[in-house]
Phi, psi and omega in degrees: 000128180284158180250141177280146182235094177290123179070230187251018180209161182281167170293151183053039186305316181300321181287324177296313181295320177300317179300315182292323179294319181290323174300313179297328180296326178300314179293317181298318179294316181297331176295329191257337193292333186284334189301317181295329184276355186302316177301319178292321177296318178301318179289320183297322184251005186050050188278147174283166178298324178295319177297321176295321176302316182293320177297320181295320184264356184305315180296316179296322179298312180299318180290313182294321182291330187257347196293322179294313181296312183289329174297321177293321177298321177295319177303323186270316191252355177127112182291323180295321179300315180295321181297312181295317179298320179299318178294321179297314184286339180293337182290306176296329178298317179293321181295317179296318178298319183297326184251020182300132182275347181204175183297320183297315179294321179298316178299315180296322178295320177296319179298314179295321177299322177295322178294320178298323176292327177298333175290322190260318191297313180297334180296328184297311180288327177299319180289324175299318179297321183283329188262335180248158176213164176062215182296329178297324178293317179301317179294320180296318178295322179297316178294316178301316181289315185291311183291322177298316178293323178295317178295321177301320180289337176283342180305311178300326178296312179297320178298314181299321179295316180297321184289349175292332185237341185234171180284172186303328183297340182297335184295337182276356175274348188302319187275352185299309179295324179294323178296322178294317177297315180299321181297314180296314180297319181296316180296323186281317192248333186282129180294152186282318185221120180222108174048045181276157185279153173253003180289147175293153181273136177279085184293322179297314177300322178297315180293322178295322179296325178296313180297318181303306185292315182298314181295321181297310184292317180294322178298319178297319182292324183278345186305317184274003186272129177300133178084355182249012182300315181295319178298315180299314179298318179299316179295320180291327175294318177300317179298317180296315179296317179296323177298318178295316179297320181297313179297315179303315181294317183292332178287339186245346181291137179297327176228082188296146176295319181234100186291105183292337176295317178287319182296336180281352177297135189301316181297323184290305189287326177292319178296323180297312179294321180299317180293323177302317180294315184297303186286326178296319179295318178300311184294321179295319180291319178297321181298311180288321182299320179298317179291322178301313184295321180280316185283314187267313183273346179075023178295148169289167179298323180293316180295318179294319180293324181280347183297334181274001181302323177303324178296317180297316183297312183288331176300312181294323180286323188277326186303316176300325177291327176299318178299319178293320178296320179299316181291323186269325186237356177094163183289327185299308181298318182296318177298316182294322176297319178297317179298321179299316179294322179295317178299320178299317179296319179291325176295321175299315179297318182293317189266331189246341181278081181244185187296336181250022186293129172281163185298327184300331178289323176295312181299319181299316178300315180292325178298313178299318179297317179297318176299315183297313180290323177299322178286315190274336185297317182295309180296327180296316180284319183295323180294324178294308185290331181282346185256011179232157174291153183300328180295341176252028180299327179296322177295316180294315181291325175297320177292321177298321177292324176298327176307312182286313194271313175291319176300314178297316182295315183289308183295318178297322178293318178297312180295321177295321178295319177293321176299314180298311182298316180294319179297311183297315181297318181293317182290324176299316179296322180295320179295315182296333183276345182280144180297336181269016185304321183292341181271352181277119181291159180296326179294314179295318180300317180297319180294318179298321188278342189279332179188165176298321179298322177297318178296321179296321178294320178294321179299324177291325180287328182235074186300335180293339178250011188301314184297310178295326179296311183290327176296316178294323180294317178297317179296319180294320179298317179295324176297319180291315183288335174298316177297321181294314181293324177297319178294321179297319178299317179298318179299316181293321179296320176297317177298319179296321178296320178299313180297317183298317186268334189251334183277136182290151174289174192306307185294319178293324177299314181295321178295319179295317180297320177295320179295318177300316182297318179297316180299316182292321178296317178296319180295319180291322178294320178295319179294320179293325180293329180282000000 
């Protein structure tokens, strides 16, 4: 049953928006809850840094790989149905992750959890696009982005508190009550059918897109691992081939999954890349920062989890101002201001997050990051949804989700790979430089070099060498994260240059959006007449 929309928003708009925000919050929280537990997971399973990277990005991989396909299914078969199914499946995914007996099961549970989010998360923005319009839509997206980002930042705090008293698996219980609340609200308030498409779904394109994203992210993660070079190259070749097949298919499919004609619109593709940089950098920095605070600074899980609260607070405060800036000065200026703040935050992390860093330095970095994401998140999402017809809202929302999830998976994987490579190289050099190098067995050396958790386990086995081992591990971690933060700054600067030179200024942006709307309206009228 369709819902009537008086003016520029739906009936019972506050309750509908609350339902969509809480559904999105389940996905946002699940993205964040594992990071605080990574040191404990590493110790429990004696996991390598690469295995920890995979656990961290597993949820993002599942979500990013499935979001375009599942968003298209929602456009065609019912967005509310997909949303409800996603919330239902998120419950067993969390339970399996909580009781996982090994790293492999935990990774698969995270992957499945990401797929369940792929059912629900794109639907939230698609429904906002379908139900709201004009300035009301910009405000709704700002609230969706700000509150979602704020809740995501609260995830580490809740995780840290649980880990004070319970084992690592407890962090995966955090979203269970929220998922149940979201399920009830969605069934009660979210309309069943709103401007959904009648076009057939491109199932082949959907399956190819899953292979493309999964192979790309896994290939990046395996690249720095000794003995996995051939596997990494093979996966990246598969990703390249899948990308070529996907483009070929989308150009010829009668109802493409990802309409390249729309995607080629300047506002759309520049905003898509801009969002990948913004959200990917945030997730990558949070991922490394949580391990830095626990491994190097010796923070408790609660202290490390609460350290990101300044980012959550400023995100919620800044996002409504971002909506006003977008309306008054355009998306381009707002994005560039956000990028400036993100670079400032990364510079703080690069230069000040050292072994003797006081908390104010940690908070300062997170405050700049929160300001940057709060400013840039709204225009990145709004530009996507504003440049497509409502019937393709699933494609726009799927792309907006890809900004967060594919961006997060790729950037986090790149930064994680650099962290791994830097850590391993530094620890290898430290071992070779010690006079007792010849006495270190190959097994012990391999364990020391694979991750900080491995070094901590060896330090417990050989307490007489604990201090030099842990000192070398902290130094190696700092060498690795320095490379990662430098790469993140370079990524953001490239993104800022793209926005500066390619994204239209305010008046041109408005003219382009009006032209897109006229073209889409004419195409829909022509299609309806036939």
